[in-house]
SEVOTI-556939 format. One record per residue (C-alpha): x, y, z; residue in three letters. Coordinates in nm, 4 decimals, always signed. Example, Ala and Ser with C-alpha at 12.3 -4.5 7.8 and 13.67 -1.06 7.14 Angstrom:
2
{{+1.2300 -0.4500 +0.7800} ALA}
{{+1.3670 -0.1060 +0.7140} SER}
This chain:
398
{{-0.1482 -2.3134 +0.1645} MET}
{{+0.2021 -2.4419 +0.2782} HIS}
{{+0.3969 -2.1952 +0.4679} ASP}
{{+0.7282 -2.1285 +0.2925} PRO}
{{+0.9137 -2.0039 +0.6023} GLY}
{{+1.1577 -1.7267 +0.6650} ARG}
{{+1.5058 -1.7645 +0.7986} ILE}
{{+1.6484 -1.4212 +0.8762} VAL}
{{+2.0059 -1.2766 +0.9099} THR}
{{+2.0505 -0.9650 +1.0644} LEU}
{{+2.3498 -0.7160 +0.9788} VAL}
{{+2.3687 -0.4801 +1.2949} LEU}
{{+2.4650 -0.1280 +1.2683} VAL}
{{+2.4902 +0.1211 +1.5951} HIS}
{{+2.2723 +0.4267 +1.5662} PRO}
{{+2.5703 +0.6353 +1.4110} ASP}
{{+2.5909 +0.3630 +1.1260} GLY}
{{+2.9061 +0.1958 +1.2520} ALA}
{{+2.9035 -0.1653 +1.1591} LEU}
{{+2.8645 -0.4241 +1.4372} VAL}
{{+2.8581 -0.7424 +1.2436} GLY}
{{+2.5811 -1.0013 +1.1617} SER}
{{+2.4046 -1.2562 +1.3869} LEU}
{{+2.3657 -1.6289 +1.2890} PRO}
{{+2.0547 -1.7026 +1.0852} PRO}
{{+1.7267 -1.7749 +1.2627} PHE}
{{+1.3647 -1.8535 +1.1839} PRO}
{{+1.0887 -1.6351 +1.2168} VAL}
{{+0.7034 -1.7256 +1.2741} GLU}
{{+0.5661 -1.5324 +0.9601} THR}
{{+0.7085 -1.5577 +0.5876} PRO}
{{+0.6233 -1.1823 +0.4748} TRP}
{{+0.8965 -0.9605 +0.4503} TRP}
{{+0.7918 -0.6501 +0.5513} GLN}
{{+0.6949 -0.8045 +0.8798} ASP}
{{+0.9280 -0.6539 +1.1346} ALA}
{{+0.7598 -0.7469 +1.4532} GLU}
{{+0.8066 -1.1102 +1.4301} SER}
{{+1.1709 -1.0484 +1.3322} VAL}
{{+1.2042 -0.8298 +1.6377} VAL}
{{+1.0616 -1.0742 +1.8745} ARG}
{{+1.2747 -1.3770 +1.7499} ALA}
{{+1.5800 -1.1750 +1.7656} ALA}
{{+1.5245 -1.0957 +2.1035} ARG}
{{+1.4347 -1.4265 +2.2017} GLU}
{{+1.6691 -1.6414 +2.0237} ALA}
{{+1.9856 -1.3844 +1.9936} ARG}
{{+1.9335 -1.1720 +2.3035} GLY}
{{+1.9300 -0.8700 +2.0807} ALA}
{{+1.7096 -0.5819 +2.0928} ARG}
{{+1.6941 -0.4607 +1.7308} VAL}
{{+1.5267 -0.2287 +1.5047} THR}
{{+1.4758 -0.3373 +1.1599} VAL}
{{+1.5622 -0.0771 +0.8985} LEU}
{{+1.5526 -0.2397 +0.5480} ARG}
{{+1.5908 -0.5273 +0.3285} LEU}
{{+1.9435 -0.5943 +0.1868} LEU}
{{+1.9020 -0.9214 +0.0242} GLU}
{{+1.6894 -1.2402 -0.0279} ALA}
{{+1.7476 -1.5963 -0.1922} ASP}
{{+1.4099 -1.5603 -0.3623} ARG}
{{+1.2934 -1.3217 -0.6543} PRO}
{{+1.0058 -1.2335 -0.4429} MET}
{{+0.8175 -1.2626 -0.1186} PRO}
{{+0.7064 -1.4812 +0.0863} PRO}
{{+0.9527 -1.6725 +0.2762} GLY}
{{+1.3227 -1.7902 +0.2036} GLY}
{{+1.6541 -1.6483 +0.3330} SER}
{{+1.6108 -1.2952 +0.3886} VAL}
{{+1.8860 -1.0551 +0.5261} THR}
{{+1.8096 -0.7146 +0.6859} TYR}
{{+2.0032 -0.4353 +0.8405} LEU}
{{+1.9070 -0.3746 +1.1640} ALA}
{{+1.9873 -0.1040 +1.4449} GLU}
{{+2.1281 -0.1922 +1.7612} ILE}
{{+2.2269 +0.0249 +2.0612} GLU}
{{+2.3742 -0.2504 +2.3125} ASP}
{{+2.7074 -0.4075 +2.2725} HIS}
{{+2.6774 -0.7449 +2.1530} ILE}
{{+2.8989 -1.0483 +2.0319} ALA}
{{+2.8336 -1.0452 +1.6459} ALA}
{{+3.0073 -1.2603 +1.3415} GLN}
{{+3.2277 -1.0524 +1.0971} PRO}
{{+3.0411 -0.9472 +0.7810} TRP}
{{+3.2068 -0.8637 +0.4872} ASN}
{{+2.9311 -0.7046 +0.2885} GLY}
{{+2.9064 -0.3408 +0.1642} ARG}
{{+2.6638 -0.0844 +0.2787} LEU}
{{+2.6283 +0.1686 +0.0033} ASP}
{{+2.4010 +0.4638 +0.0472} ASP}
{{+2.1310 +0.5616 -0.2211} HIS}
{{+1.9286 +0.8678 -0.2874} PRO}
{{+1.6104 +0.6945 -0.2845} LEU}
{{+1.6683 +0.5410 +0.0719} ARG}
{{+1.3930 +0.6404 +0.3105} MET}
{{+1.4835 +0.8329 +0.5924} PRO}
{{+1.3307 +0.5434 +0.8390} TYR}
{{+1.5538 +0.2767 +0.6588} ALA}
{{+1.8666 +0.4536 +0.7683} ARG}
{{+2.0163 +0.4455 +1.1304} PRO}
{{+1.8653 +0.6821 +1.3748} ALA}
{{+1.5962 +0.7393 +1.1296} GLY}
{{+1.3378 +0.5410 +1.3395} PRO}
{{+1.4309 +0.7208 +1.6501} ALA}
{{+1.3640 +1.0604 +1.4870} ALA}
{{+1.0044 +0.9516 +1.3661} ASP}
{{+0.9620 +0.8086 +1.7570} LEU}
{{+1.0663 +1.1515 +1.8569} ALA}
{{+0.8269 +1.3319 +1.6703} TRP}
{{+0.5544 +1.0982 +1.7614} ALA}
{{+0.6720 +1.1485 +2.1431} GLU}
{{+0.6727 +1.5424 +2.1158} ALA}
{{+0.3199 +1.5064 +1.9604} VAL}
{{+0.1733 +1.2988 +2.2389} LEU}
{{+0.3321 +1.5250 +2.5105} ALA}
{{+0.1743 +1.8262 +2.3402} GLU}
{{-0.1695 +1.6481 +2.3784} ARG}
{{-0.1276 +1.5308 +2.7125} GLY}
{{-0.0946 +1.1717 +2.6096} MET}
{{+0.1475 +0.9658 +2.8118} ARG}
{{+0.3084 +0.6545 +2.6683} ARG}
{{+0.2802 +0.3700 +2.9013} ILE}
{{+0.4986 +0.1285 +2.7525} GLY}
{{+0.7826 +0.0775 +2.4804} PRO}
{{+0.7086 +0.1583 +2.1195} ALA}
{{+0.6696 -0.1657 +1.9183} GLU}
{{+0.8031 -0.2155 +1.5695} GLN}
{{+0.5508 -0.3663 +1.3389} VAL}
{{+0.6278 -0.3397 +0.9952} ARG}
{{+0.9074 -0.1710 +0.7885} THR}
{{+0.9198 -0.1847 +0.4011} TRP}
{{+0.9531 +0.0807 +0.0958} ASN}
{{+0.6007 +0.1605 +0.1115} LEU}
{{+0.5641 +0.2221 +0.5127} SER}
{{+0.7233 +0.2108 +0.8608} SER}
{{+0.4555 +0.1229 +1.1190} LEU}
{{+0.4802 +0.1329 +1.4859} TRP}
{{+0.2327 +0.0793 +1.7908} ARG}
{{+0.2704 +0.3028 +2.0802} LEU}
{{+0.0778 +0.1967 +2.4186} PRO}
{{-0.0531 +0.5370 +2.5835} VAL}
{{-0.2886 +0.5752 +2.8726} ALA}
{{-0.6327 +0.4447 +2.7766} GLY}
{{-0.5649 +0.3567 +2.4139} GLN}
{{-0.3130 +0.2577 +2.1764} VAL}
{{-0.1781 +0.4994 +1.8927} VAL}
{{-0.0138 +0.4192 +1.5445} TRP}
{{+0.2951 +0.5699 +1.4014} LEU}
{{+0.2779 +0.5444 +1.0206} LYS}
{{+0.5620 +0.6926 +0.8122} VAL}
{{+0.5461 +0.6733 +0.4589} VAL}
{{+0.7802 +0.7779 +0.1269} PRO}
{{+0.7092 +1.1013 -0.0298} PRO}
{{+0.4996 +0.9428 -0.3260} PHE}
{{+0.2708 +0.8577 -0.0508} PHE}
{{+0.2905 +1.1756 +0.1666} ALA}
{{-0.0687 +1.3059 +0.0560} HIS}
{{-0.2191 +1.0416 +0.3082} GLU}
{{-0.1802 +1.2596 +0.6320} GLY}
{{-0.3454 +1.5710 +0.4300} PRO}
{{-0.6236 +1.3499 +0.2631} MET}
{{-0.7026 +1.1825 +0.5960} LEU}
{{-0.7269 +1.5454 +0.7627} GLU}
{{-0.9841 +1.6427 +0.4827} ARG}
{{-1.1720 +1.2809 +0.5414} LEU}
{{-1.2128 +1.3667 +0.9006} HIS}
{{-1.6005 +1.3136 +0.9210} ASP}
{{-1.5997 +1.0057 +0.6733} GLN}
{{-1.5187 +0.6398 +0.7709} ALA}
{{-1.1505 +0.6564 +0.7799} VAL}
{{-0.8758 +0.6407 +1.0619} PRO}
{{-0.8936 +0.9023 +1.3304} ASP}
{{-0.5860 +1.1280 +1.2662} LEU}
{{-0.4124 +1.2638 +1.5711} ILE}
{{-0.1373 +1.4708 +1.3758} ALA}
{{+0.0530 +1.4553 +1.0563} HIS}
{{+0.3894 +1.5993 +0.9196} ASP}
{{+0.5118 +1.5124 +0.5841} GLY}
{{+0.5334 +1.1416 +0.5600} GLY}
{{+0.4715 +1.0812 +0.9182} ARG}
{{+0.1225 +1.0328 +1.0819} ALA}
{{-0.0284 +0.9519 +1.4188} LEU}
{{-0.3515 +0.7188 +1.4040} LEU}
{{-0.5698 +0.6484 +1.6782} ALA}
{{-0.6405 +0.2831 +1.7291} GLU}
{{-0.9271 +0.1202 +1.5121} ILE}
{{-1.1279 -0.1471 +1.7024} PRO}
{{-1.1934 -0.4741 +1.5264} GLY}
{{-0.9880 -0.6698 +1.2925} ALA}
{{-0.8511 -0.6274 +0.9288} ASP}
{{-1.1256 -0.7814 +0.7492} LEU}
{{-0.9354 -1.0062 +0.4834} TYR}
{{-1.2346 -1.2807 +0.5418} ASP}
{{-1.5340 -1.0456 +0.5255} PRO}
{{-1.9045 -1.1490 +0.5197} SER}
{{-2.1196 -1.0717 +0.2128} LEU}
{{-2.3137 -0.7883 +0.4286} ALA}
{{-1.9774 -0.6495 +0.5055} GLN}
{{-1.8578 -0.6528 +0.1614} MET}
{{-2.1951 -0.4583 +0.0652} LEU}
{{-2.1223 -0.2070 +0.3622} ASP}
{{-1.7705 -0.1463 +0.2210} MET}
{{-1.8850 -0.0608 -0.1255} VAL}
{{-2.1164 +0.1858 +0.0306} ALA}
{{-1.8868 +0.3505 +0.2315} LEU}
{{-1.6628 +0.3979 -0.0683} LEU}
{{-1.9253 +0.5334 -0.2948} VAL}
{{-2.0398 +0.7538 -0.0303} GLY}
{{-1.6950 +0.9297 +0.0185} ILE}
{{-1.6439 +0.9358 -0.3440} GLN}
{{-1.9740 +1.1348 -0.4012} GLN}
{{-1.8447 +1.3860 -0.1769} GLU}
{{-1.5668 +1.4688 -0.3878} TRP}
{{-1.6966 +1.4994 -0.7476} ILE}
{{-1.6189 +1.8126 -0.8933} GLY}
{{-1.3102 +1.8909 -0.6535} ARG}
{{-1.0210 +1.7561 -0.8522} ALA}
{{-0.8460 +2.1097 -0.8104} ASP}
{{-0.8416 +2.0375 -0.4020} GLU}
{{-0.7311 +1.6836 -0.4464} LEU}
{{-0.4573 +1.7962 -0.6925} LEU}
{{-0.3477 +2.0603 -0.4514} ALA}
{{-0.3258 +1.7803 -0.1986} LEU}
{{-0.0690 +1.6213 -0.4108} GLY}
{{-0.2871 +1.3254 -0.5549} LEU}
{{-0.1703 +1.1326 -0.8634} PRO}
{{-0.3707 +1.2232 -1.1759} ASP}
{{-0.5683 +0.9263 -1.3173} TRP}
{{-0.7761 +1.1154 -1.5409} ARG}
{{-0.8296 +1.0232 -1.9082} ALA}
{{-0.5210 +1.2190 -2.0614} PRO}
{{-0.2880 +1.1517 -1.7967} ALA}
{{-0.3753 +0.7897 -1.7315} LEU}
{{-0.3761 +0.6988 -2.1152} SER}
{{+0.0009 +0.8408 -2.1272} ALA}
{{+0.0966 +0.6592 -1.8299} ALA}
{{-0.0450 +0.3477 -1.9315} ILE}
{{+0.1278 +0.3559 -2.2661} ARG}
{{+0.4788 +0.4363 -2.0965} SER}
{{+0.4544 +0.1706 -1.8669} VAL}
{{+0.3741 -0.0869 -2.1645} MET}
{{+0.6595 +0.0264 -2.3319} GLU}
{{+0.8935 -0.0294 -2.0732} ARG}
{{+0.7748 -0.3384 -1.9770} VAL}
{{+0.7165 -0.4781 -2.3063} ALA}
{{+1.0351 -0.7056 -2.2909} PRO}
{{+0.8957 -0.9059 -2.0154} GLU}
{{+0.5910 -1.0070 -2.2140} LEU}
{{+0.5283 -1.2572 -2.4589} ASP}
{{+0.4209 -1.1860 -2.8129} ALA}
{{+0.0483 -1.2496 -2.7631} ASP}
{{+0.0282 -1.0088 -2.4754} ASP}
{{+0.2308 -0.7360 -2.6183} ARG}
{{+0.0004 -0.7509 -2.9616} GLY}
{{-0.2939 -0.7165 -2.7237} THR}
{{-0.1591 -0.4488 -2.5279} LEU}
{{-0.0605 -0.2579 -2.8541} GLN}
{{-0.4447 -0.2853 -2.9661} ARG}
{{-0.5552 -0.1889 -2.6101} PHE}
{{-0.3396 +0.1232 -2.6207} ALA}
{{-0.4459 +0.2219 -2.9691} ALA}
{{-0.7997 +0.1912 -2.8514} GLY}
{{-0.7660 +0.4069 -2.5219} LEU}
{{-0.9164 +0.7464 -2.6465} ASP}
{{-1.1975 +0.5711 -2.8020} ASP}
{{-1.2648 +0.3498 -2.4867} ARG}
{{-1.2510 +0.6722 -2.2481} PHE}
{{-1.4648 +0.8435 -2.4770} ASP}
{{-1.7075 +0.5513 -2.4244} ALA}
{{-1.6577 +0.5438 -2.0483} VAL}
{{-1.7426 +0.9331 -2.0247} ARG}
{{-2.0753 +0.8732 -2.2159} ALA}
{{-2.1794 +0.6569 -1.9270} CYS}
{{-2.2222 +0.9663 -1.7341} GLY}
{{-2.0096 +0.9277 -1.4211} LEU}
{{-1.7865 +1.2008 -1.3169} PRO}
{{-1.4001 +1.1895 -1.2239} ASP}
{{-1.3510 +1.1894 -0.8205} THR}
{{-1.1542 +1.0453 -0.5543} LEU}
{{-1.0451 +0.6864 -0.6043} VAL}
{{-0.8995 +0.4798 -0.2965} HIS}
{{-0.6316 +0.3306 -0.5318} GLY}
{{-0.5932 -0.0035 -0.3130} ASP}
{{-0.9455 -0.0731 -0.2012} PHE}
{{-0.9953 -0.4577 -0.0979} HIS}
{{-1.1243 -0.6069 +0.2035} PRO}
{{-0.7620 -0.6346 +0.4055} GLY}
{{-0.7880 -0.2635 +0.3936} ASN}
{{-1.0928 -0.2236 +0.5655} VAL}
{{-1.0904 -0.2626 +0.9464} ARG}
{{-1.3934 -0.2753 +1.2071} GLY}
{{-1.6238 -0.4839 +1.3866} ASP}
{{-2.0078 -0.5291 +1.4101} ALA}
{{-2.0472 -0.1682 +1.4715} THR}
{{-1.8111 +0.0239 +1.2604} ARG}
{{-1.6138 -0.0181 +0.9499} LEU}
{{-1.2914 +0.2049 +0.8658} VAL}
{{-1.1235 +0.2381 +0.5339} LEU}
{{-0.7665 +0.2130 +0.5690} LEU}
{{-0.4116 +0.3195 +0.3602} ASP}
{{-0.5138 +0.6408 +0.1799} TRP}
{{-0.1760 +0.6702 +0.0582} GLY}
{{-0.2672 +0.4946 -0.2916} ASP}
{{-0.5250 +0.7445 -0.3773} CYS}
{{-0.5605 +0.9441 -0.6607} GLY}
{{-0.8028 +1.1559 -0.8973} ILE}
{{-0.9951 +0.9481 -1.1623} GLY}
{{-1.3258 +0.7551 -1.2362} HIS}
{{-1.4747 +0.5943 -0.9475} PRO}
{{-1.4807 +0.2456 -1.1109} LEU}
{{-1.1309 +0.2251 -1.1075} LEU}
{{-1.1508 +0.0756 -0.7671} ASP}
{{-1.4086 -0.1794 -0.8705} GLU}
{{-1.2245 -0.4530 -1.0525} SER}
{{-0.9256 -0.4802 -0.7873} ALA}
{{-1.1928 -0.5354 -0.5332} PHE}
{{-1.3707 -0.7927 -0.7027} ARG}
{{-1.0442 -0.9774 -0.7967} ASP}
{{-0.9735 -0.9878 -0.4030} ARG}
{{-1.3481 -1.1539 -0.3117} ILE}
{{-1.4770 -1.4911 -0.3535} PRO}
{{-1.6703 -1.5716 -0.6775} ALA}
{{-1.9818 -1.6292 -0.5090} HIS}
{{-1.9727 -1.2882 -0.3732} ALA}
{{-1.8804 -1.0754 -0.7198} VAL}
{{-2.2419 -1.0464 -0.8833} ALA}
{{-2.3875 -0.9263 -0.5611} SER}
{{-2.1073 -0.6736 -0.4889} VAL}
{{-2.1035 -0.5659 -0.8744} GLY}
{{-2.4780 -0.5204 -0.8287} GLU}
{{-2.4770 -0.3107 -0.5099} ARG}
{{-2.1933 -0.0760 -0.6680} TRP}
{{-2.4013 -0.0193 -0.9801} HIS}
{{-2.7022 +0.0516 -0.7861} ALA}
{{-2.5141 +0.2907 -0.5794} GLU}
{{-2.3986 +0.4916 -0.8631} TRP}
{{-2.7255 +0.4972 -1.0363} ARG}
{{-2.8770 +0.6230 -0.7264} ARG}
{{-2.5931 +0.9112 -0.6963} ALA}
{{-2.6070 +0.9764 -1.0870} VAL}
{{-2.9264 +0.9242 -1.2085} PRO}
{{-2.9506 +0.8286 -1.5732} GLY}
{{-2.5918 +0.6831 -1.5616} SER}
{{-2.4750 +0.3539 -1.6655} ASP}
{{-2.2086 +0.2274 -1.4321} PRO}
{{-2.2304 -0.1284 -1.5584} GLN}
{{-2.1202 -0.0496 -1.8771} ARG}
{{-1.8526 +0.1603 -1.7291} ALA}
{{-1.7472 -0.1189 -1.5282} SER}
{{-1.6993 -0.3488 -1.8262} ALA}
{{-1.5239 -0.0789 -2.0173} LEU}
{{-1.2682 -0.0039 -1.7459} LEU}
{{-1.1744 -0.3476 -1.6158} ALA}
{{-0.8702 -0.3878 -1.8201} PRO}
{{-0.8066 +0.0034 -1.7707} VAL}
{{-0.8153 -0.0580 -1.4073} ALA}
{{-0.5542 -0.3537 -1.4028} ALA}
{{-0.3422 -0.1170 -1.6357} ALA}
{{-0.3654 +0.1656 -1.3728} ARG}
{{-0.1983 -0.0780 -1.1175} GLN}
{{+0.0857 -0.1541 -1.3540} ALA}
{{+0.1483 +0.2135 -1.3513} VAL}
{{+0.1299 +0.2408 -0.9806} THR}
{{+0.3788 -0.0501 -0.9293} TYR}
{{+0.6375 +0.1017 -1.1579} GLN}
{{+0.5895 +0.4046 -0.9853} GLY}
{{+0.6944 +0.2357 -0.6777} PHE}
{{+1.0019 +0.0700 -0.8510} LEU}
{{+1.0800 +0.3820 -0.9642} ASP}
{{+1.0415 +0.5729 -0.6322} GLY}
{{+1.2464 +0.3019 -0.4096} ILE}
{{+1.6198 +0.1787 -0.3990} GLU}
{{+1.6997 -0.1277 -0.6101} PRO}
{{+1.7538 -0.3322 -0.3037} SER}
{{+1.3750 -0.3025 -0.2255} GLU}
{{+1.2600 -0.4045 -0.5979} HIS}
{{+1.2179 -0.7558 -0.5159} PRO}
{{+0.8672 -0.6498 -0.3248} TYR}
{{+0.7483 -0.5386 -0.6633} HIS}
{{+0.9836 -0.6266 -0.9398} ARG}
{{+0.7158 -0.8805 -1.1193} GLN}
{{+0.4140 -0.6556 -1.0073} ASP}
{{+0.3995 -0.4342 -1.3265} PRO}
{{+0.4316 -0.7299 -1.5955} ALA}
{{+0.1764 -0.9407 -1.4054} GLU}
{{-0.0834 -0.6457 -1.3845} ARG}
{{-0.0216 -0.5871 -1.7832} LEU}
{{-0.0784 -0.9914 -1.8457} ARG}
{{-0.3977 -0.9536 -1.6289} ARG}
{{-0.4751 -0.6355 -1.8684} THR}
{{-0.4197 -0.8208 -2.1818} ALA}
{{-0.6273 -1.1354 -2.0510} ALA}
{{-0.9246 -0.8906 -1.9759} LEU}
{{-0.8926 -0.7036 -2.3187} ALA}
{{-0.9034 -1.0526 -2.5041} ARG}
{{-1.2027 -1.1507 -2.2887} ALA}
{{-1.3845 -0.8527 -2.4379} GLU}
{{-1.3755 -1.0088 -2.7787} SER}
């Protein structure tokens, strides 16, 4: 695949928010806009500037990756910079870590937690990622590495959820406070290219966790998880369809209208398949699993919610090679038949495939509603794209 490349311009401010100016554009080695680590490294090597990336200001492409991208960045040192005539407006949805001095406050919290636990940092904090869904830092401490993850309010249930899942195959939580969490290093690699055996193990791990949360919806709601059970999800799907309809062609709009009209009957049929609502990961795919030959760990629980467990299946199957889809589906359904004898997960899976795609459209629209406009390019096209996928799956049924 051709690497689209990324050319970065940094607009610099001091920690008090005072404008310094901008640096001349420079290339970075990765195209992904949320990758701050390569920007920080290139700024230091190409411009001699030690910066912290705060947020996206503008880009010359409607969506990632690559292109010319301008970020706001914080710098403490004095540096020669070009005049910049843009405007830095405030916005009520701006994340604290996207503001000057915001990352320093997060790191100060992490330092205090480490000190309380007798964990001594042995090197500088390293910024890895920042965007509207998370701020991620790597902190080297004596004998290990810990990760500081900060998320927006709509993901703030991740810390409490990890605390409740402490005995499962999830990241080891050191501490959390609101949207902040300190996590222990996980050995291995992110498994974007897993073996079939690993994929089957991923499914078994998720289903095992979901079985533990059957009948505990009130606990999950109390933790702040979104409700994707039939009544709430039906209403949310109809709402996002209405909002996004102008971006769709007439064929898709017509298909989606018929799909929405039949949601109540569809959910009745799903209910008859016998699987109960439980914890849903919400973004379950191989890249959100990390591990090695001895252990797999399911990452990124900020997307989780409450609903039918097979809402996770369709998205996972969309992200794996075609040759693995049948085997993964068979394993998934076998796990649930063992967990709930007499159930029909295969039928439920078929009924839920377009629902799962529409649920993703709901989630992406929620991101857009919860972030400031300058960050919208990350997700602007996603609700319509997922609804087109919904329509295609609904047409395939007939």
